[in-house]
All heavy atoms as TSV, in Angstrom:
chain	resi	resn	atom	element	x	y	z
A	1	MET	N	N	80.286	94.470	88.271
A	1	MET	CA	C	80.766	95.148	89.464
A	1	MET	C	C	81.545	96.375	89.067
A	1	MET	O	O	82.517	96.306	88.286
A	1	MET	CB	C	81.662	94.210	90.278
A	1	MET	CG	C	82.209	94.785	91.541
A	1	MET	SD	S	83.180	93.589	92.420
A	1	MET	CE	C	84.788	94.242	92.218
A	2	ALA	N	N	81.127	97.515	89.569
A	2	ALA	CA	C	81.850	98.754	89.240
A	2	ALA	C	C	83.070	98.882	90.139
A	2	ALA	O	O	83.016	98.693	91.363
A	2	ALA	CB	C	80.907	99.947	89.453
A	3	ARG	N	N	84.222	99.173	89.519
A	3	ARG	CA	C	85.410	99.387	90.295
A	3	ARG	C	C	85.857	100.828	90.117
A	3	ARG	O	O	86.600	101.151	89.198
A	3	ARG	CB	C	86.515	98.417	89.853
A	3	ARG	CG	C	86.187	97.005	90.267
A	3	ARG	CD	C	87.290	96.014	90.200
A	3	ARG	NE	N	88.587	96.416	90.588
A	3	ARG	CZ	C	89.143	96.133	91.786
A	3	ARG	NH1	N	88.473	95.517	92.668
A	3	ARG	NH2	N	90.370	96.523	92.057
A	4	ASN	N	N	85.291	101.700	90.969
A	4	ASN	CA	C	85.576	103.097	90.921
A	4	ASN	C	C	86.155	103.577	92.237
A	4	ASN	O	O	85.937	102.938	93.275
A	4	ASN	CB	C	84.277	103.908	90.655
A	4	ASN	CG	C	83.713	103.621	89.276
A	4	ASN	OD1	O	84.446	103.218	88.375
A	4	ASN	ND2	N	82.428	103.826	89.157
A	5	CYS	N	N	86.873	104.665	92.188
A	5	CYS	CA	C	87.384	105.295	93.420
A	5	CYS	C	C	86.206	105.819	94.198
A	5	CYS	O	O	85.327	106.469	93.648
A	5	CYS	CB	C	88.345	106.402	93.045
A	5	CYS	SG	S	88.960	107.341	94.473
A	6	SER	N	N	86.153	105.563	95.490
A	6	SER	CA	C	85.040	106.006	96.320
A	6	SER	C	C	85.123	107.488	96.658
A	6	SER	O	O	84.175	108.063	97.148
A	6	SER	CB	C	84.977	105.192	97.599
A	6	SER	OG	O	86.142	105.374	98.363
A	7	VAL	N	N	86.248	108.154	96.361
A	7	VAL	CA	C	86.406	109.589	96.618
A	7	VAL	C	C	86.101	110.408	95.372
A	7	VAL	O	O	85.208	111.271	95.388
A	7	VAL	CB	C	87.823	109.907	97.149
A	7	VAL	CG1	C	87.977	111.390	97.374
A	7	VAL	CG2	C	88.080	109.142	98.412
A	8	CYS	N	N	86.809	110.149	94.288
A	8	CYS	CA	C	86.679	110.994	93.099
A	8	CYS	C	C	85.825	110.334	92.003
A	8	CYS	O	O	85.458	110.996	91.027
A	8	CYS	CB	C	88.020	111.357	92.556
A	8	CYS	SG	S	88.968	109.942	91.895
A	9	GLY	N	N	85.556	109.039	92.099
A	9	GLY	CA	C	84.738	108.352	91.123
A	9	GLY	C	C	85.491	107.909	89.888
A	9	GLY	O	O	84.866	107.527	88.865
A	10	LYS	N	N	86.810	107.996	89.907
A	10	LYS	CA	C	87.630	107.569	88.754
A	10	LYS	C	C	87.410	106.103	88.476
A	10	LYS	O	O	87.413	105.271	89.389
A	10	LYS	CB	C	89.074	107.872	89.046
A	10	LYS	CG	C	89.989	107.542	87.871
A	10	LYS	CD	C	91.460	107.680	88.277
A	10	LYS	CE	C	91.819	109.140	88.384
A	10	LYS	NZ	N	93.244	109.344	88.626
A	11	GLY	N	N	87.193	105.760	87.199
A	11	GLY	CA	C	86.915	104.377	86.834
A	11	GLY	C	C	87.653	103.925	85.619
A	11	GLY	O	O	88.617	104.575	85.161
A	12	ILE	N	N	87.194	102.862	85.009
A	12	ILE	CA	C	87.861	102.315	83.833
A	12	ILE	C	C	87.577	103.210	82.616
A	12	ILE	O	O	86.439	103.639	82.407
A	12	ILE	CB	C	87.341	100.870	83.568
A	12	ILE	CG1	C	87.815	99.965	84.710
A	12	ILE	CG2	C	87.817	100.345	82.233
A	12	ILE	CD1	C	87.304	98.571	84.615
A	13	VAL	N	N	88.602	103.433	81.788
A	13	VAL	CA	C	88.497	104.224	80.593
A	13	VAL	C	C	88.715	103.324	79.383
A	13	VAL	O	O	89.617	102.464	79.415
A	13	VAL	CB	C	89.546	105.364	80.590
A	13	VAL	CG1	C	89.471	106.151	79.308
A	13	VAL	CG2	C	89.368	106.281	81.791
A	14	VAL	N	N	87.887	103.467	78.364
A	14	VAL	CA	C	87.984	102.622	77.180
A	14	VAL	C	C	88.557	103.405	76.022
A	14	VAL	O	O	88.247	104.592	75.843
A	14	VAL	CB	C	86.575	102.097	76.784
A	14	VAL	CG1	C	86.645	101.232	75.550
A	14	VAL	CG2	C	85.973	101.297	77.932
A	15	GLY	N	N	89.460	102.760	75.239
A	15	GLY	CA	C	90.043	103.440	74.112
A	15	GLY	C	C	90.427	102.431	73.039
A	15	GLY	O	O	89.930	101.303	73.047
A	16	ILE	N	N	91.288	102.827	72.149
A	16	ILE	CA	C	91.699	101.999	71.015
A	16	ILE	C	C	93.197	101.826	71.027
A	16	ILE	O	O	93.953	102.824	71.176
A	16	ILE	CB	C	91.230	102.605	69.671
A	16	ILE	CG1	C	89.700	102.525	69.587
A	16	ILE	CG2	C	91.877	101.889	68.516
A	16	ILE	CD1	C	89.126	103.119	68.350
A	17	LYS	N	N	93.646	100.576	70.900
A	17	LYS	CA	C	95.058	100.268	70.755
A	17	LYS	C	C	95.366	100.286	69.261
A	17	LYS	O	O	94.627	99.658	68.497
A	17	LYS	CB	C	95.390	98.904	71.364
A	17	LYS	CG	C	96.839	98.519	71.291
A	17	LYS	CD	C	97.158	97.348	72.180
A	17	LYS	CE	C	96.426	96.094	71.718
A	17	LYS	NZ	N	96.911	94.903	72.461
A	18	LEU	N	N	96.399	100.996	68.859
A	18	LEU	CA	C	96.697	101.120	67.432
A	18	LEU	C	C	98.085	100.496	67.196
A	18	LEU	O	O	99.082	100.961	67.696
A	18	LEU	CB	C	96.704	102.584	67.048
A	18	LEU	CG	C	96.784	102.939	65.597
A	18	LEU	CD1	C	95.496	102.486	64.894
A	18	LEU	CD2	C	96.940	104.427	65.407
A	19	SER	N	N	98.119	99.406	66.400
A	19	SER	CA	C	99.397	98.746	66.142
A	19	SER	C	C	100.155	99.429	65.013
A	19	SER	O	O	99.642	100.345	64.378
A	19	SER	CB	C	99.109	97.289	65.755
A	19	SER	OG	O	98.526	97.209	64.481
A	20	HIS	N	N	101.352	98.969	64.810
A	20	HIS	CA	C	102.180	99.540	63.724
A	20	HIS	C	C	101.562	99.366	62.388
A	20	HIS	O	O	101.672	100.194	61.485
A	20	HIS	CB	C	103.591	98.912	63.754
A	20	HIS	CG	C	104.512	99.444	62.750
A	20	HIS	ND1	N	105.025	100.713	62.788
A	20	HIS	CD2	C	105.024	98.877	61.628
A	20	HIS	CE1	C	105.824	100.912	61.759
A	20	HIS	NE2	N	105.852	99.787	61.036
A	21	SER	N	N	100.825	98.223	62.203
A	21	SER	CA	C	100.173	97.970	60.919
A	21	SER	C	C	98.788	98.584	60.868
A	21	SER	O	O	97.993	98.286	59.970
A	21	SER	CB	C	100.070	96.474	60.669
A	21	SER	OG	O	99.292	95.861	61.702
A	22	HIS	N	N	98.474	99.423	61.820
A	22	HIS	CA	C	97.237	100.199	61.869
A	22	HIS	C	C	95.998	99.354	62.170
A	22	HIS	O	O	94.910	99.698	61.787
A	22	HIS	CB	C	97.012	101.001	60.596
A	22	HIS	CG	C	96.675	102.430	60.872
A	22	HIS	ND1	N	96.249	102.887	62.063
A	22	HIS	CD2	C	96.743	103.506	60.099
A	22	HIS	CE1	C	96.043	104.170	62.044
A	22	HIS	NE2	N	96.358	104.604	60.806
A	23	ILE	N	N	96.217	98.192	62.819
A	23	ILE	CA	C	95.066	97.375	63.252
A	23	ILE	C	C	94.574	97.967	64.565
A	23	ILE	O	O	95.331	98.151	65.504
A	23	ILE	CB	C	95.479	95.895	63.419
A	23	ILE	CG1	C	95.891	95.306	62.072
A	23	ILE	CG2	C	94.380	95.121	64.074
A	23	ILE	CD1	C	96.463	93.928	62.178
A	24	ARG	N	N	93.282	98.286	64.587
A	24	ARG	CA	C	92.703	98.945	65.780
A	24	ARG	C	C	91.905	97.928	66.587
A	24	ARG	O	O	91.032	97.268	66.059
A	24	ARG	CB	C	91.820	100.090	65.315
A	24	ARG	CG	C	92.547	101.162	64.618
A	24	ARG	CD	C	91.669	101.954	63.703
A	24	ARG	NE	N	90.696	102.788	64.456
A	24	ARG	CZ	C	90.874	104.077	64.726
A	24	ARG	NH1	N	91.930	104.713	64.300
A	24	ARG	NH2	N	89.965	104.744	65.393
A	25	THR	N	N	92.242	97.817	67.846
A	25	THR	CA	C	91.512	96.924	68.770
A	25	THR	C	C	91.168	97.722	70.023
A	25	THR	O	O	91.862	98.666	70.408
A	25	THR	CB	C	92.325	95.698	69.163
A	25	THR	OG1	O	93.572	96.119	69.695
A	25	THR	CG2	C	92.602	94.814	67.935
A	26	LYS	N	N	90.062	97.318	70.685
A	26	LYS	CA	C	89.657	97.990	71.893
A	26	LYS	C	C	90.553	97.575	73.050
A	26	LYS	O	O	91.017	96.430	73.150
A	26	LYS	CB	C	88.220	97.671	72.221
A	26	LYS	CG	C	87.240	98.403	71.353
A	26	LYS	CD	C	85.876	98.344	72.003
A	26	LYS	CE	C	84.995	99.385	71.326
A	26	LYS	NZ	N	83.774	99.592	72.098
A	27	ARG	N	N	90.773	98.497	73.967
A	27	ARG	CA	C	91.491	98.194	75.186
A	27	ARG	C	C	90.991	99.075	76.321
A	27	ARG	O	O	90.252	100.022	76.075
A	27	ARG	CB	C	93.001	98.390	75.016
A	27	ARG	CG	C	93.433	99.806	74.741
A	27	ARG	CD	C	94.845	100.044	75.162
A	27	ARG	NE	N	94.964	99.952	76.604
A	27	ARG	CZ	C	96.087	100.164	77.266
A	27	ARG	NH1	N	97.186	100.503	76.641
A	27	ARG	NH2	N	96.136	100.060	78.572
A	28	THR	N	N	91.363	98.762	77.547
A	28	THR	CA	C	90.908	99.514	78.689
A	28	THR	C	C	92.090	99.958	79.545
A	28	THR	O	O	93.141	99.299	79.543
A	28	THR	CB	C	89.967	98.698	79.577
A	28	THR	OG1	O	90.647	97.513	80.025
A	28	THR	CG2	C	88.696	98.274	78.817
A	29	TRP	N	N	91.900	101.055	80.226
A	29	TRP	CA	C	92.891	101.554	81.216
A	29	TRP	C	C	92.181	101.512	82.562
A	29	TRP	O	O	91.129	102.133	82.722
A	29	TRP	CB	C	93.305	102.980	80.897
A	29	TRP	CG	C	94.237	103.110	79.736
A	29	TRP	CD1	C	95.593	103.095	79.771
A	29	TRP	CD2	C	93.879	103.302	78.390
A	29	TRP	NE1	N	96.104	103.234	78.522
A	29	TRP	CE2	C	95.063	103.376	77.622
A	29	TRP	CE3	C	92.667	103.405	77.689
A	29	TRP	CZ2	C	95.074	103.545	76.271
A	29	TRP	CZ3	C	92.662	103.562	76.351
A	29	TRP	CH2	C	93.888	103.659	75.643
A	30	SER	N	N	92.795	100.841	83.508
A	30	SER	CA	C	92.227	100.714	84.847
A	30	SER	C	C	92.913	101.688	85.782
A	30	SER	O	O	94.139	101.887	85.689
A	30	SER	CB	C	92.365	99.335	85.379
A	30	SER	OG	O	91.678	98.414	84.573
A	31	PRO	N	N	92.179	102.314	86.715
A	31	PRO	CA	C	92.831	103.164	87.679
A	31	PRO	C	C	93.576	102.339	88.707
A	31	PRO	O	O	93.237	101.184	88.921
A	31	PRO	CB	C	91.667	103.922	88.338
A	31	PRO	CG	C	90.511	103.012	88.185
A	31	PRO	CD	C	90.721	102.284	86.875
A	32	ASN	N	N	94.584	102.934	89.354
A	32	ASN	CA	C	95.345	102.248	90.369
A	32	ASN	C	C	94.593	102.346	91.695
A	32	ASN	O	O	94.790	103.321	92.445
A	32	ASN	CB	C	96.749	102.904	90.459
A	32	ASN	CG	C	97.678	102.097	91.330
A	32	ASN	OD1	O	97.280	101.080	91.917
A	32	ASN	ND2	N	98.887	102.578	91.445
A	33	LEU	N	N	93.739	101.393	91.938
A	33	LEU	CA	C	92.894	101.401	93.145
A	33	LEU	C	C	93.546	100.579	94.233
A	33	LEU	O	O	94.058	99.477	93.999
A	33	LEU	CB	C	91.506	100.850	92.814
A	33	LEU	CG	C	90.676	101.644	91.845
A	33	LEU	CD1	C	89.368	100.913	91.607
A	33	LEU	CD2	C	90.398	103.053	92.347
A	34	GLN	N	N	93.510	101.134	95.452
A	34	GLN	CA	C	94.043	100.437	96.622
A	34	GLN	C	C	92.897	100.286	97.632
A	34	GLN	O	O	92.069	101.161	97.775
A	34	GLN	CB	C	95.176	101.250	97.268
A	34	GLN	CG	C	96.281	101.585	96.321
A	34	GLN	CD	C	97.041	100.384	95.857
A	34	GLN	OE1	O	97.317	99.475	96.646
A	34	GLN	NE2	N	97.398	100.387	94.591
A	35	ARG	N	N	92.859	99.121	98.241
A	35	ARG	CA	C	91.847	98.880	99.287
A	35	ARG	C	C	92.453	99.321	100.600
A	35	ARG	O	O	93.379	98.719	101.137
A	35	ARG	CB	C	91.509	97.395	99.323
A	35	ARG	CG	C	90.282	97.123	100.110
A	35	ARG	CD	C	89.864	95.698	99.932
A	35	ARG	NE	N	89.033	95.353	101.059
A	35	ARG	CZ	C	88.579	94.158	101.311
A	35	ARG	NH1	N	88.898	93.160	100.511
A	35	ARG	NH2	N	87.835	93.890	102.338
A	36	VAL	N	N	91.929	100.417	101.170
A	36	VAL	CA	C	92.473	100.982	102.408
A	36	VAL	C	C	91.383	101.115	103.458
A	36	VAL	O	O	90.195	101.137	103.153
A	36	VAL	CB	C	93.119	102.377	102.151
A	36	VAL	CG1	C	94.279	102.295	101.219
A	36	VAL	CG2	C	92.100	103.369	101.662
A	37	LYS	N	N	91.794	101.208	104.695
A	37	LYS	CA	C	90.895	101.436	105.781
A	37	LYS	C	C	90.847	102.947	106.019
A	37	LYS	O	O	91.856	103.565	106.347
A	37	LYS	CB	C	91.394	100.740	107.051
A	37	LYS	CG	C	90.368	100.324	108.014
A	37	LYS	CD	C	91.045	99.600	109.178
A	37	LYS	CE	C	90.119	98.567	109.743
A	37	LYS	NZ	N	90.722	97.909	110.880
A	38	ALA	N	N	89.657	103.539	105.810
A	38	ALA	CA	C	89.537	105.005	105.896
A	38	ALA	C	C	88.367	105.348	106.803
A	38	ALA	O	O	87.486	104.513	107.050
A	38	ALA	CB	C	89.323	105.582	104.500
A	39	ILE	N	N	88.388	106.577	107.287
A	39	ILE	CA	C	87.302	107.064	108.118
A	39	ILE	C	C	86.162	107.548	107.196
A	39	ILE	O	O	86.353	108.500	106.435
A	39	ILE	CB	C	87.763	108.227	109.026
A	39	ILE	CG1	C	88.916	107.763	109.918
A	39	ILE	CG2	C	86.606	108.753	109.845
A	39	ILE	CD1	C	88.545	106.784	110.987
A	40	VAL	N	N	85.006	106.900	107.232
A	40	VAL	CA	C	83.848	107.275	106.460
A	40	VAL	C	C	82.671	107.465	107.395
A	40	VAL	O	O	82.271	106.546	108.073
A	40	VAL	CB	C	83.502	106.152	105.400
A	40	VAL	CG1	C	82.254	106.550	104.613
A	40	VAL	CG2	C	84.683	105.916	104.478
A	41	ASP	N	N	82.150	108.685	107.464
A	41	ASP	CA	C	81.055	109.053	108.377
A	41	ASP	C	C	81.382	108.751	109.811
A	41	ASP	O	O	80.532	108.297	110.586
A	41	ASP	CB	C	79.748	108.364	107.958
A	41	ASP	CG	C	79.309	108.756	106.586
A	41	ASP	OD1	O	79.557	109.933	106.196
A	41	ASP	OD2	O	78.676	107.947	105.903
A	42	GLY	N	N	82.633	108.963	110.200
A	42	GLY	CA	C	83.063	108.774	111.561
A	42	GLY	C	C	83.440	107.360	111.958
A	42	GLY	O	O	83.831	107.146	113.091
A	43	THR	N	N	83.265	106.391	111.070
A	43	THR	CA	C	83.600	105.016	111.390
A	43	THR	C	C	84.620	104.503	110.370
A	43	THR	O	O	84.577	104.896	109.207
A	43	THR	CB	C	82.334	104.102	111.347
A	43	THR	OG1	O	81.775	104.170	110.019
A	43	THR	CG2	C	81.333	104.536	112.369
A	44	PRO	N	N	85.531	103.649	110.801
A	44	PRO	CA	C	86.493	103.078	109.869
A	44	PRO	C	C	85.850	102.022	108.956
A	44	PRO	O	O	85.126	101.168	109.428
A	44	PRO	CB	C	87.578	102.461	110.747
A	44	PRO	CG	C	86.920	102.268	112.060
A	44	PRO	CD	C	85.802	103.251	112.169
A	45	LYS	N	N	86.100	102.160	107.621
A	45	LYS	CA	C	85.585	101.193	106.675
A	45	LYS	C	C	86.679	100.897	105.669
A	45	LYS	O	O	87.548	101.715	105.438
A	45	LYS	CB	C	84.381	101.776	105.916
A	45	LYS	CG	C	83.096	101.773	106.687
A	45	LYS	CD	C	81.978	102.337	105.889
A	45	LYS	CE	C	81.480	101.345	104.882
A	45	LYS	NZ	N	80.302	101.803	104.141
A	46	ARG	N	N	86.573	99.713	105.007
A	46	ARG	CA	C	87.477	99.389	103.903
A	46	ARG	C	C	86.868	99.917	102.626
A	46	ARG	O	O	85.740	99.539	102.272
A	46	ARG	CB	C	87.688	97.894	103.833
A	46	ARG	CG	C	88.552	97.351	104.898
A	46	ARG	CD	C	89.326	96.170	104.429
A	46	ARG	NE	N	90.188	95.643	105.465
A	46	ARG	CZ	C	91.445	95.963	105.630
A	46	ARG	NH1	N	91.989	96.824	104.814
A	46	ARG	NH2	N	92.163	95.461	106.607
A	47	VAL	N	N	87.609	100.797	101.921
A	47	VAL	CA	C	87.101	101.371	100.668
A	47	VAL	C	C	88.161	101.269	99.603
A	47	VAL	O	O	89.375	101.137	99.895
A	47	VAL	CB	C	86.684	102.831	100.871
A	47	VAL	CG1	C	85.440	102.953	101.728
A	47	VAL	CG2	C	87.797	103.670	101.465
A	48	LEU	N	N	87.761	101.327	98.344
A	48	LEU	CA	C	88.650	101.391	97.204
A	48	LEU	C	C	88.944	102.854	96.879
A	48	LEU	O	O	88.035	103.638	96.672
A	48	LEU	CB	C	88.044	100.719	95.991
A	48	LEU	CG	C	88.034	99.220	95.950
A	48	LEU	CD1	C	87.286	98.720	94.744
A	48	LEU	CD2	C	89.446	98.683	95.927
A	49	VAL	N	N	90.224	103.241	96.936
A	49	VAL	CA	C	90.628	104.621	96.686
A	49	VAL	C	C	91.770	104.618	95.694
A	49	VAL	O	O	92.665	103.746	95.750
A	49	VAL	CB	C	91.070	105.275	98.021
A	49	VAL	CG1	C	91.480	106.703	97.784
A	49	VAL	CG2	C	89.969	105.200	99.067
A	50	CYS	N	N	91.755	105.536	94.723
A	50	CYS	CA	C	92.821	105.635	93.777
A	50	CYS	C	C	94.052	106.260	94.473
A	50	CYS	O	O	93.961	106.976	95.451
A	50	CYS	CB	C	92.426	106.431	92.520
A	50	CYS	SG	S	92.143	108.183	92.774
A	51	THR	N	N	95.224	106.011	93.914
A	51	THR	CA	C	96.450	106.467	94.534
A	51	THR	C	C	96.601	107.976	94.476
A	51	THR	O	O	97.263	108.565	95.314
A	51	THR	CB	C	97.659	105.821	93.874
A	51	THR	OG1	O	97.582	106.031	92.464
A	51	THR	CG2	C	97.699	104.356	94.164
A	52	ARG	N	N	95.996	108.625	93.508
A	52	ARG	CA	C	96.052	110.095	93.435
A	52	ARG	C	C	95.316	110.727	94.640
A	52	ARG	O	O	95.783	111.705	95.207
A	52	ARG	CB	C	95.476	110.630	92.146
A	52	ARG	CG	C	95.556	112.138	92.076
A	52	ARG	CD	C	95.385	112.619	90.698
A	52	ARG	NE	N	96.491	112.180	89.850
A	52	ARG	CZ	C	96.768	112.685	88.659
A	52	ARG	NH1	N	96.023	113.647	88.180
A	52	ARG	NH2	N	97.765	112.252	87.949
A	53	CYS	N	N	94.187	110.173	95.036
A	53	CYS	CA	C	93.436	110.674	96.178
A	53	CYS	C	C	94.212	110.383	97.479
A	53	CYS	O	O	94.217	111.203	98.396
A	53	CYS	CB	C	92.052	110.023	96.252
A	53	CYS	SG	S	90.966	110.632	94.960
A	54	LEU	N	N	94.884	109.228	97.542
A	54	LEU	CA	C	95.710	108.931	98.716
A	54	LEU	C	C	96.859	109.896	98.827
A	54	LEU	O	O	97.148	110.398	99.927
A	54	LEU	CB	C	96.266	107.496	98.612
A	54	LEU	CG	C	95.289	106.367	98.987
A	54	LEU	CD1	C	95.960	105.053	98.661
A	54	LEU	CD2	C	94.890	106.453	100.405
A	55	ARG	N	N	97.563	110.156	97.714
A	55	ARG	CA	C	98.723	111.016	97.705
A	55	ARG	C	C	98.357	112.469	98.021
A	55	ARG	O	O	99.126	113.175	98.668
A	55	ARG	CB	C	99.388	110.910	96.348
A	55	ARG	CG	C	100.880	110.942	96.400
A	55	ARG	CD	C	101.489	110.698	95.039
A	55	ARG	NE	N	100.832	111.409	93.982
A	55	ARG	CZ	C	100.670	110.934	92.760
A	55	ARG	NH1	N	101.064	109.722	92.438
A	55	ARG	NH2	N	100.098	111.663	91.827
A	56	SER	N	N	97.212	112.937	97.538
A	56	SER	CA	C	96.878	114.325	97.705
A	56	SER	C	C	96.227	114.611	99.067
A	56	SER	O	O	95.904	115.761	99.384
A	56	SER	CB	C	95.906	114.786	96.600
A	56	SER	OG	O	94.708	114.061	96.657
A	57	GLY	N	N	95.980	113.563	99.870
A	57	GLY	CA	C	95.448	113.754	101.214
A	57	GLY	C	C	93.938	113.906	101.262
A	57	GLY	O	O	93.421	114.468	102.198
A	58	LYS	N	N	93.213	113.449	100.268
A	58	LYS	CA	C	91.751	113.549	100.258
A	58	LYS	C	C	91.105	112.478	101.129
A	58	LYS	O	O	89.912	112.510	101.343
A	58	LYS	CB	C	91.222	113.433	98.843
A	58	LYS	CG	C	91.606	114.584	97.953
A	58	LYS	CD	C	91.022	114.389	96.561
A	58	LYS	CE	C	91.418	115.549	95.670
A	58	LYS	NZ	N	90.920	115.350	94.301
A	59	VAL	N	N	91.913	111.507	101.592
A	59	VAL	CA	C	91.401	110.395	102.395
A	59	VAL	C	C	92.038	110.449	103.765
A	59	VAL	O	O	93.250	110.599	103.900
A	59	VAL	CB	C	91.749	109.042	101.708
A	59	VAL	CG1	C	91.228	107.902	102.517
A	59	VAL	CG2	C	91.182	109.015	100.326
A	60	GLN	N	N	91.197	110.339	104.792
A	60	GLN	CA	C	91.725	110.246	106.141
A	60	GLN	C	C	91.823	108.769	106.527
A	60	GLN	O	O	90.829	108.062	106.638
A	60	GLN	CB	C	90.812	110.953	107.144
A	60	GLN	CG	C	91.381	111.002	108.558
A	60	GLN	CD	C	90.432	111.711	109.518
A	60	GLN	OE1	O	89.369	112.161	109.144
A	60	GLN	NE2	N	90.836	111.792	110.737
A	61	ARG	N	N	93.083	108.295	106.647
A	61	ARG	CA	C	93.332	106.885	106.908
A	61	ARG	C	C	92.947	106.536	108.351
A	61	ARG	O	O	93.112	107.321	109.254
A	61	ARG	CB	C	94.804	106.537	106.680
A	61	ARG	CG	C	95.341	106.774	105.291
A	61	ARG	CD	C	94.913	105.703	104.336
A	61	ARG	NE	N	95.382	104.386	104.657
A	61	ARG	CZ	C	96.474	103.801	104.158
A	61	ARG	NH1	N	97.180	104.446	103.288
A	61	ARG	NH2	N	96.799	102.592	104.525
A	62	ALA	N	N	92.441	105.331	108.547
A	62	ALA	CA	C	92.125	104.842	109.878
A	62	ALA	C	C	93.243	103.867	110.267
A	62	ALA	O	O	93.692	103.032	109.478
A	62	ALA	CB	C	90.793	104.093	109.891
A	63	ILE	N	N	93.693	103.995	111.496
A	63	ILE	CA	C	94.825	103.136	111.959
A	63	ILE	C	C	94.315	102.150	113.021
A	63	ILE	O	O	93.428	102.331	113.696
A	63	ILE	CB	C	95.964	104.016	112.553
A	63	ILE	CG1	C	96.466	104.934	111.442
A	63	ILE	CG2	C	97.052	103.121	113.079
A	63	ILE	CD1	C	97.483	105.923	111.897
């Protein structure tokens, strides 16, 4: 299941965690996704949106 922002498409990023002893292990960074009711194509729907899109006003909230 893909967990991406429905506005900007931001998703999970994969990288490497580096310990003090230089042991490298894989890790992931997840976006801060919120499930909100937004206007999509003129109708209110529940969508996953990242907080940056919510803060910048790219999403029109449905009340």
